[in-house]
N, C-alpha and C positions, 0 to 999 in steps of 0.2 A: 401501505402505500400502493397505489395503482399507477399504471403507465398508460398514456394515451398516445395515439399515433397520427402522423400525417404522411401522405404519399411522398416518397423521396424523389421529388422532381425539382427541388430547389424553390418551389412556390408552395406556401402553406395551403393545405386543403382542409376539408372538414375533419375534425378530431373524432376519433372513435376509441373505444375502450376494449382492448384485447381481453379475451377470456383468460382468467388465471394470471393476469399481469400484476402481481403484487411483489413489492420489494421492501426490505427494511431500510430505514435511513442509513444505517451503517454500511449496507451493501452498495448504496449509491455512491458513497465516498470512497470505498475501497475496491469494489469489484465491478460494479455496473454504473459507473459514472458517465458523463458525456463522452460519446465516441465509442462506448462499449456495445457489443452485440448481446442482446438478451433473447434467449431462445424460449419461446412460449409455446403452449400447445397449439399446433396448427399454423404458427407464423413466427417470424423472426423480426425484431425491431432493433433500432439503434437509438440510444438516449440522446436527446437534442442538447444543444449548448445551453449554458446557464442564463444567457440573455433572453431565452424563451420561457424560463421557469416562472411560475407564479410566485408571489412573495411568500416566504416561509418565516418561521420563528427566528427572530434576531438573537444571535449568540455573541457574547463579548468575552474576550480574553486579552486584556491590555498589552501584555508582553508580546503576544503573537501578532496583534494588530500593529504594534510599533515596529516589529522586525520585518513585517511584510508590507508596511506602508499602506494599510487599509483602514477603513472606518469601522469595520465589523464583519461578521460572518452571518450566514443564514443557513438554517437547517432545511433540507428538502421538505417541500410542503406535505402536510399530513391531513389534508382535508378529507373527510370521510365520504364526500360525495363522489369521489373518483375523478378521473381525467385531470390529475394533478401534476403528472410528470410527462411533459410532451416528448414524443419519440417520432422517428420516421421509419417507414418500413424498409428493412435492409436484410438481405439483398432483395431487389425488386423481382428478380427472376423467380417464377413459380413453375413447378413441374407437376403435371397431372399424375395422380397416384394410380390411375387406371391405364391410360394410353401413353403417358410419358411426354406429352406435348408441352413445350416451353411457352409461357405466356406471362402477363403481368397481372393476372386476375386470380382470385382465390378459387374460382370455379372454371373448369376447363370449357373452352368455347366449343370443343368438338363433341365431347361426351357428357358434359355437365357434372363430371366427377370433381371431388375436392382435390385441390392442388396443395403442395407443400413447398416451402422455401428451398431454393437450390442450396446444396451442401457446401459448395466451394465459393470462396471470395478471394480477393487479392489485397495485400497490404504492403507497405514499404516502411523502412526504418525511420522515416520522418513523421510517421503517424497517419499517413493517408490510407484510405480504404476505398475499394471500388468493386464492381461486379466482376466475376470471373469472365474472361473474354471467350464466351462459348462459340460465337461465330468464327472468330479467328482460329480457335482450336480445331474446328471441323474443316474449314476451308483453307488450310495452309497450302494445299496443292494448287489452288486456283479459286477465283471468285465464283460465287453462286451465279447460275444462269438466270435466276429470277429473284423473287422475294423469298428469302430464307425461311424455312419452316422446320425448326429443330425438334427432335424427339430424343429422349433418353431411354435407351433399351437395356433392360436388365436380362443378361443371358442366363442368370440363375444357376450358374455352375459353381461359383464360389462366392465368398463375401468380400472379395478384394475389389479395388477400384478397376482393375484390369477387366473385370467381368461386366463393367458398365460401358456402353457404347453410345456416343452422341452421333445421331444421323440427321442429315438434312433431306427431308422428303422431296424438296424441290429439285435439287441437282443430284441426289444420290450419294454424295460424299459422306463418309463416316470416319470416326476415329475413336479408339478406345481411350478411357481415362487413365490407362497405365502410364505412370510417370508424371501425372498432372501435379503431384505434390513434390516432385523432385526439385533440387536446387537449380537445375538448368531448364526447367519446364517453360519458363517465360523469359529466357535470356535475350530474345529478340525485341522485347517490349520494355519501355520505360514508364515510370509512373506519370499519371496525368494530374496529380495534385488534387484529387477529389477529397472533399471533406463533407460527406452527407449529413453529419450531425450539426453542422453550422448552416442552417437553412438560408438559401439565397445568396451565399457568398461565392465569389468567383474562384475558379481553380487556381492553385498556386503553381509556380514554376518549380519543377522537381526533376532531378536527373537520376534519382535512385532506381535501382533495379527492383522490379516487383517480385513478390513471393506469394505463391498460391498456398492457401491453408484451408482447413475445414473451418466453417464459421464459428464453431464452438471450441476451437483450439485454445489452449491456455496461453499461447503467446500472442493472441490477438489484442489483448489489452493488459497493460500494467499501469496502475495508478501511481502517481507521485504525490505522496502526502507528507505533511509536516504536522507535528503535534506539540503541545506544551501542557504542563501541569499548572494548575492554579496554586500558587504559593504566596505566603505573606509578602507584602501587605495586600496583594490583589485578591487573596482568598478571604480577607476579613469580612465580617458581616456588613460593614459600611460599604465596601466595594461591591458586595453582592446586590445590595439595594440600589446602588448607583448604576449598575448595569441596566436596570429597567428604565432609567430615565436619561441614559447617556446620549442618545440620539438628539434629544431636545437641549440638554444642558451644554453640550460641547459647542453649540453654535451661538450661544448667548454671550454678550459682553459681561465682564465680571460683576459690575454693579447691578445689572439686571439679574444675573445668575443668583446672587445672594438672596434677592427678594423672592425669586421663584422657589428656591430651596426652602426658605422659611415658610412658604405657603403650602408646601406639599406634605400631606399627612404621613407619607412613608418615611420622612426624615424627622418626624416629631421626637423620636427617641434618641437622636444624635445631637451633639453640639454643633451649631451652625459653622463655627470656625473649623472644626474637624472635617466637616463635609467639604468646605471650600479648599482646605489643604489637600484632601484626597483628590479633588478635581484637578488641582494644580499639578500634583504628582503624576496623575494619569496623562495630562496634556503634555508634560515635559518628559515622559518616559523615553529612554534612549536605548531600549533593548535592541540588540542586533541578532542576526542569525547565529553568530558565533558565541554570543553570551547567553543564549537561551538555556543551554545545558549547564553552564557554569553557575547560573543563579539557582537552578534546581539542586545542584550538587551541594552548594553552600547551605541551602535550606534544610536538606537532610542531615548534613554534617553538624549543624548547629540547631538542634530542635527547639531550644529556648523554653521559656516558661510563660505562664499567664493564661489568658483565655484562648482556648484552641479555636482556630478558624473553622467554620462549618465545613469547608471543602479541603482542609489540610490538617488532619488530626494524626499526629505521629508521637511515638514514644521510644526512647532509647532502651534497648534490651542488652543484657549482659552477654558478652562474647563467650562461647564455650572455652573452658580452660585450655584444652589441648590444641586450640587453634588461635590463641591470642598472639602468637608470633607472626601469623599470616593475615588474620582478619582484625582490622582496627575497630570496626564499628558494625553493629547490627541495629537497624531502626525499623520498628514496626509501624506501618502506615495503616491506621484503622479506617481512614476515609481519604480518598483522593478524587480529584476532578480533572479529567483530561479533555482537551478540545483538539479534535483531529480535523485538519483542513486539506481539501483536495486542491492541488495547484495545477495539475496537468496530467499527461499520460504519455506512455511510449508504447510501441509495438515491437514485436520480435524479441527484443532484449529488455529486461527490466531496468529501471533507472539505476544508474551507478550510485555508489555510496557518496562519491564526490561528484555531484551532478552540476557543478558550477558552469561547465561548458557544454553540457549535454542538452540537446534541443528537446523541449517538451512540446507535445502537440497542444494547441490552444483549446480551451473548453468554452470559449465565448468568441463571438465575432469581433467585438471591441473590448479592451480591458475594462473591467468593472472595478468599483471601489469596495467590492466584497467578494468573498469566495464561499463555496458550499462547505459546510462543516457539521459535525455532530459532537455532542458532549456526552462523555461517559463518566460514571462514578463507580468507584470500586475500592480495593484494598491492595496492599502489597508489602514486600519485604525489601529493605535497602541494605546493601552490604558494601562496606568500604574496606579496601585492603590497606595493609601497612605500607606507607610510602617508602620508608627506608629499605624494606625488603624488596619492594618492586624495583627500586633503582639498582640494587645489588644484583637482582635477578636479570634485569635487562642488560647489564654490562657483561654477562657471561658470554664467551665466544660461542658456546654450543647453542645458546638461545638466539644469538644474532644470526648464526648460520641457518638455523631452522626457519626463522622468520624471513630470511633473505630468499628462501625458496618461494615463499608466497609472493614476495615483492617482484621477483622475476616473472612469475606467472601472471601477476596482476598487470605489470607493465606491458607484457605481450597482449594480454586481453584487451587493454585500452587501445593499444596500437592497431589491433585488428578491426576495431570499431571506429577508427578515426578520431579518437578522443586524445586530448593533449595529456602529457605525462602528469601524474598526480604525485603529491608528496608520499614518501615511503610509509608503509603501514608501521605503526608503533607496536612493539611487542606486547605492550599492555592492552592494546585494543583487541588483539587476537586472543590474549589470555582471558580477558573479561568476557568476550563474546562466547568463547568455548565454555567457560564456567557457567554463563547464563543458560546455555542450551542444556548442559548436563543437569543444572539445577531445576529447570523446567520439567525435564523428563522425570527426575527423582521426586519432585514435589507432587506431580500429578498422581503418583501412586498412593499418596496419603492425605492430600488436602481436600479431596472431594471434587476438584475441577479436572476436566480433561486437559491434556497438554495443549490442545488448540485454543483453550480458553485463557491460557496464561500468556503473557507478553513480556518482552525484555525491553529495558531502557539502559543503554550503555553510557557511562560517564568516563570518557578517556581523554586525557590531555596532559600537558606538562605538570599541572597542579591538581589533576583529578584522576582518581582511580576507584571507581565504584560502579555498582549496577543495581537496578531495581527490577524485581520480578513482581508483576502485578496482574490483577484481573479487573476488568471494568465492563460495564454494560450501560445501556441507556436507561435502565430502570432507576428510579429515584433512590432506592436502597443501594443497588450496585453490587452487593457482595453478600456472601453467606457467613463470613468470619472464619472459614476453614483455613484460608491461606495464612492469615496473621497468626493463628495458633501454631502453625508449623515453624514460626520464627522464635518461639520461646526457647530458652537456653538449652534445656535437655533434649527437646525434640529436634532442634536445629543441629545439635552435635551429632545425633543419629543420622540425620539427613546428609550432612557433609561426609561422614564416614562412609555411608553407602554410596555416595556420589564418587568418592575417590576410588573405591573398590571397583565400581562399574567402569570408571575411566581407564583403568589399566588394561582391560581386556575387551575385545570386540568379537562377536560371533563370526565376523568376516576376516579375522586375522588368519594368516599373516598379511593378506592383501591390503587391509586397511592400514595397519601399522607401517608398512613399507611403501605406501603411496607417496610419489614424488610429483608435486604439482608442476614442476618444470618440464616433465616429460608428457604429462597428460593434458596440461592446459587448464585443469580444473582448479578453482581457487580455494582449495582445502588441502590440509596435510592429512594426518591420520584422523579421518572423519568420514562417516558414511551414514546411510539411513539406519543401520543397525545399532549405532552407538550414540550419535550426537545431533543428527539433523532433526528439525522440528517443523511444524506447519509454517507455511510462508507467512501467514497472518500473525504469527508469533515473533517473527524475526525481523530485525531492522535492516539487515544486510543481505537479504535474499539467500540465506544459508551459505554464505561465503565467509572466508577468513576464519576457519575452524581448524583446530589441531589439538588432539588429546595429549600429545607429547608436551605441550606447554603447561598442562595441569599436573601431570605426574610422569615420571620416567617410565618409558615403555621398554619392552624387551629389545635388546640390541643397541640401546643408547642410554646415556646418563647425563645428568646435569641440566636438562632442559625443563624439568618439572618444577613449577613454583612451589607445590606442596611436598616436594621431595619424593 
């Protein structure tokens, strides 16, 4: 996939194709979606809103469509001719690589040398982004006596920002960039509500404080995504065929719909009444955001028999004998289909787990009846824990006290960000989340996939207690089979044993074991990069709510470990 660009003036101009501007569809959904800054060789662009996108392949996932109130999803365009994903140039300020002159052109007007994009931009917590106020930074002692002409001077003493000086050749004022990234660097300025990725839209009213960052900083863009697995009956062959014709059939009256169905060759192998019943089920689907996970959990817990759906092939596996008191079920998923949808994004802080009241920056000027999405296929291992043991474990005073530390830190974390109080974290959620991370790290040593290729899916609720570790890709095959093999009884027993041994000790102990989130404000207990953190793309909760003490008793404490 290539990206094309327009000048960031609010008025579309001629599109052009940046060199080396290629992105994978999955990157557009997770990392480089609308509003994200893409650093390319020689230039920097921001992906435009979806209302400017050319039509892409239509993707259907009935449960997710019902939960979000949409008619479907679209994949980012994959036209091989290029110019398929519109962008705007951001930041617009360019700096000459030879003389340091600021301009809006890729070639310096003074010496005709190549220019590169300015390194600093400003963002705010509400998702706005703007140019760094270079003139304000230089002329804080007084206005320029004429037309400002800025230059960036590198003193070449060190590699720090303090060695860079911005000077106005017109009035002679200058200022170092020392402190330009500090928390109080722009305290006298407020956000102007700029949204350069939404071409032509007016600025929003915003009273948030600005924050200066490097344009390639990791906190410039955090996507907010939601995904769903295709489960029966929506993964049945009939529903798969129905996806190809859904846009047409959904708008027809029922009497006309039956005639059209009978005339379509794709439905020749199905009973007409079964097709009509499948259409009615899809039209009357009542899936909600809260029921998405519950439906998947029930599908894994009750594998069923009969013809296996093409996109949901699972089989129950025997639980290792020594762990039958803790693990109720192991299910091997030989084939899965996941649809991942981009809803919006945040800046500075990633979206919260409970983002019901967290403002997401819009990815379109006006609400659309579709959202960008990608579909992945892969394999996985589902694990369900024994409900009776979970309830007994959650009632222990030691466990409640341990989880209460996370709840106090979490409450303070939300309060600092102006978010309303959230329901307390359930002990089982922290347990499942930590177990998933440890399992990802352990499986990666034997299954042939790197830990960043594995993902977690947590099923935690009053009647749910399970997790899915899976891998998925946009390829039609989706997997190599190595992950499912690790779920076989004998191999899985070895994996769990190794997991529990690694959970008891960390190379950062005793600091890791003794960490108290109430004192540090970090939303983890005994957890760090050395023992349980994984890649951000693998985690559903941003590497938060982890504690090895919930898996196994650590030194200095007892009674908190689920596995003893």
